[in-house]
N, C-alpha and C positions, 0 to 999 in steps of 0.2 A: 520420443515421449510426448504424449498428448497432454498438455496442460491447459485447462480451462480457467480463465480469470474472470470471476464474477464481481460486479461492483459498479461504482459510479463512472459515468462518462460526462465530461463537463467542459465548459469554456472558462478559462481562468482570467480574471481581471486583477492584475497585480500592480499595486501601488507602493511607493517608497516614501516614508516619512523620515526626514533627516535627523529628527531628535530622538528622544527616548520616551517610550510610553510611561515608564516608571516615574519620570519627572513630573508627569501631569496627574498622577494618582495621589489624592490627598488622604492620608491616614485618618481613619475615623469617619470618612464620608463615602466609603466605597459602596454603600447601599443606596446612594443617590447619584450615580455617575451619569454625567451628561457632557460628552466630549466630542469635539470635531478636530480631526487632524488634517492639516493642509499638506497634501502629498505633492512631491516634486516631479514624480514620474508615473506613467501609466503604461503597462504592457498588456496586451490581450493575446493570450496563448491557449493552445489546446491542453486539456488536462483531464481530471477525473482519476481517482485512484486506480481503478481497473484498467483504464486506457493507458495510464502511465506505466503500470507494471507490464502490461502486454507489449507496449512499445519497447521497453527495456529488454524483455526477453527476445523480441524479434531482432533487436540490434546485436544481440549476442548469438544469433544464428538459429534460434528456435522459431517455430511457427505456432504461437499461442492462439487459443480460441477465446475471443472476447465475448463475454455474455453479460449483457446489460441493456438498458433502455435509453433511447435518445429521441430527439425531436426531428421534425422534417428538415430542420436546418443542419442535419448531420452529414449531408451528402459529401461536402468537400472534406470534412474531417475523416469520413470513412475512406475516401480515396487516399488520403495521406497515410492512414494507418495500414491500409492494404499494400500500398507501395513500399512500406517499411517491412512488410512480411507478416502482418497480423491477419488472422482469419476473422473477419467481421461478419461472417454469414449467420451468426446467431444473435445479432443485435436486433432488438425489437424497436420498431419505429412508431412513436406515438402519432396519432392523427390530430391531437388537439394541443399538446404541450411542447414547449421549447426544450432543447437540451439543457441540462442542469447548468447553473452558474456558480462559480466560486469567486467571491470578491474578497481580496486579502490585502492588508496593509502591513508592511514590514518596517520596523524601526532600525535605528543605528546599531542596536545590540542584536539584531537578527531575531527579535521577538516578533510575533505575528498576532494580529487580530483579524478574524475572518468571519464571513457569513456565507452560508451555503444555501442556495435555492434549489430544491429538489427537481422541480419541473417534471420532465418525462421519467425521471428515475423512479417516481412513485408507481410506475406501471411495471417495474421489474419483477414484482411479485407474481406476474402472469407467466413468467418464464419457467421452463422445466429443463432439467439436465438430461433426462432420458433421451429426448429427441436430439440433443446436441451430441451425446455419445453415439447414438445410432448414425448420425450424419457423418461423423469423423472417424468412426471405427473404434470407439472406446475412449475412456478417459483414465489416465494414469494418476492425475492429481487435479483437484479442484481447489483453487485459491478463493476463499470467501472473504472478499474485501468489503470495506464500508459501502453500504447500499441502502435501499429501502429496507428498514428493519424486518418487515414481514418477508421480504425476498431472502434476506440472509438466513432467517430461521427455516424457510422452506428448502433452500439449497442445502443447509446442514442436515436436515431430516432426510432429504432425498439421498445425500451421500451415504448416510448410515444405512438406509434401506437397500440401496443398490450396491453397497460394498465399495464405493469410491473412496480412495484416500483423499483427505482434505486438510487444508491449512486454515486455521481460524485467525482472521486479521480484523478484529472489530474496531480497533483504534477510535476514530472520531465518533463512532456511533455508540460507544459505551455510555455516553451521557444520556442516551435515549432508551437504554435497556434497563429493565428491572432485574431483580435477582433470578427469577425463573428463566427469563430469556437469556441472560448471560450464561447461566449454567448450561442451558440447552445448546448454545453455540460452541461450548468448549468440549463437551464429552465426546471422546473418541477421535479427536483431532490428531493427525500425525505431527503437525506443527502448530504452535501458537506464537504469534508475533506481536510485540508491543514495544513502545519506548518506555523509559523509566516512569514517567508520570502515569501513563496508561497502565503499567503493571500494578501500581498502587491502587489506581481507580478500579481495575479489574478485580482485585482482591476485595475491595470494599463492595463493589456491586454484586459479586458472587457470594460473598460471605464465607469464602474459603481461604485458608492459609495457602502459602506457596506449596507446601507439601501436599495438601489436599487437591490443589489444581494439578500438580504434576502426576498424581496418582490416577488421573482421569484422561491423560493424553500422552503423547510421545515426547516431544522436545519443546521447551519454552525458550524462545530467542528474544532477548531484550536489547534494543539498541540504546547506547548511552552517549551519543554524540562523540565528542573528541576523546572520550574515555573508552571507546570501543564497544564491544558487544559481549553480552553474557549469555552463555548457553547452559541451560539447566535441564536435568533429567531426573526422574525419580530414582532414588537409591544411589546417586553418584554425586561427587563433588562438582559444583559449577565450574565451567571453563570460561576463562577470560581471553578474548581475542582483541588485540590492539586495533585501533582505527588506522586507516590509511590517510596519511597527511595530504590535505588539499593544497594545490599550488596557489589557489586564490579562492576567496569566498565572495560570491556576488549575491546569491539568492537561495534560501533554504527550501523553497517550495518544491515538493516532489522528491526530496532527498530520501525519505523513508521508502517511497515507492521504488526508487531505483535500487535501494539496498535489497528489497524483496526480489526484484527482477534478477539481480546478480546472484543472490543466494539460490533461488530456484533454478537458475541456469546451471550453476555448479552442481546442485543436487541432481539435476536431470542427467548429468554426465557421470554420475556415480562417484563424485569427489568426496573425500573425507569432509566431515562437518566443518572443521575449522577452515579448510580451504574454500569451501563454498561460501562461508561467512566473509572471508577475506575478499572474494570476488564481489560480494554485495557491497562491502565497504569501498572497494575501488570504484565501482560504478557510481556510488553515491557521491564521491568527490567530483566526478565529472559533472553531475547535476549542480553541485554547489557553485561551480564556476560559470554558470550560465543563467540567464533570466528565463524562467519557464521550466516546466517539468519534462519537456521533450525537445529541448533545443540544443542539447549537448552534441558534440562531434567527437566520436570515439572510435578507435580501431579495436574491434572485438578481438582480433588476433593478438594484438599487443597487450590489451588489458588482461586477457586470459593467460598469456605467457608470463605475466608478472606474478601471478598467484597460483598457477597450475601446480598440482602436487607432483613430486618426483615419482618415477616408476616404482620406487620402493614403498610408496604409500606413506601415510601419516596417521594421526589420531582419528 
């Protein structure tokens, strides 16, 4: 199965603040916030939503096609991704900009405050999916993850025009999208992926109710942290899938991306929806136990054995 993952490619600067952000926020003064948090630790890791998802898919035995824009400083990162099994042949290299940067501070409650510098990602709007499909022999699914907003809209339109199945994953970029753009990203998607907060924001941005959103796409998957995952489809009762318990929690960065990688890996194998979701949850716990989005050490065979459906099938 040929899965193209479009979206951000970045370098992550991850810091740890030993206190709680909430203790520093003064009620009634949130419109005049001026804070500085003294971090105890700094880790510089490879990241970016699309790169993280692609890396996870590769670790689970697929060869995903990464579609995004990076800077001239991407060479070492490219080698690492390709060594893991990612097809990076469709990454656009900017002549003038650095690869995007994600600067994030995590507190003792696993809350995060982050800033994202787009850099080369702003050139992703120049990419087209048709040449990618021609190069690899067709695309079975296109994951449209957070990216330059214009690139996300162009990829979505192209998927509809060319008949490619696609997954809408707007997440962090919802804050940048107006009503018209949000609706444009959703219509016709096979999958929509959000967390709980993003689900509410998406309804606000689109101006649609849940039922109206579901009438325009296939399946809406909402991650709910330790409470598991909600699967919703038009005309059906939502399904609740429990989370996979993490052995330890170190850093939440990239957990959602790992979930998506696991889910799409299960889907590519024709697994029932609930089992594909469980694989996503299982891979997410691996990321929770490491600092960075691509630093986990996982046995794909063992991980899939834990959640693989029985020959009799399931829901």
